[in-house]
N, C-alpha and C positions, 0 to 999 in steps of 0.2 A: 529593809530588815536583813540583818546578817543571820547566818545559820544558827548561831548560839541564841540569838534573840527569838528566833522561830521556835526552837525547842523549849525555851523557857515559857513562851506563850502556850505551847501545846500542854506542857505539864500543868500550868496554871488552870487552863480550862478543864482538864481532866479532873483536877481536884474539886472544881466547882460543879462537877456532875454533867458537863456537856458531853455530847457525842464525840467519840474519838475519830472525827472525820474532818478533813480540811481540804478545800479545793482552792486553786489559784490559777491565775493566767498571766502570762507575761506578754505584753503587747510588743510584738516584733513585726518586721516588715516581710518576713518569709511567708509567702502565700500558702505553702503546705502546712506550716505551723498554725496559721490563722484558720485554715480549713479544719484541721484536726481539733483545734480548740473550740471552734463553733460546733462541730459534731458532738464532742464530749459535753459541752455546755447544754446542748439540746437534749441530752439524755441524762439529766441530773436527778430526775425523780426516781426513787427506788420504790419497788412494790411494797405494800404493807408488810408482807411476810418475807422480806429480804433476808432475814437472819436464818430462814429455813431452806434457802436454796442449796442444793447439794453441791459438793465439790466438783462433781462431774459436769454439772450444768454451768458452774462458774468457769470452768476450764473452757467449755464450748463458747460461752459468751466472750471470754477474753480473746479467744482465737478470732472470732468475728470482729471484735472491736479493733484489734491490731492488724487486721488484714490490710494489705496495701491496696 
């Protein structure tokens, strides 16, 4: 899928009332990319009250997520 098609897909699902969240994974041979993808995929579930997480806590989570 090219980028234009991707954005058309996103706009269509928003109109249909779906959540504005998309995830994807590209299968490449780089072990670091595979490890990062596996880590992120393993943490795909959000807490029930995810929309109430403070910006400060989100920033802390992002720092932990993207640490080397």
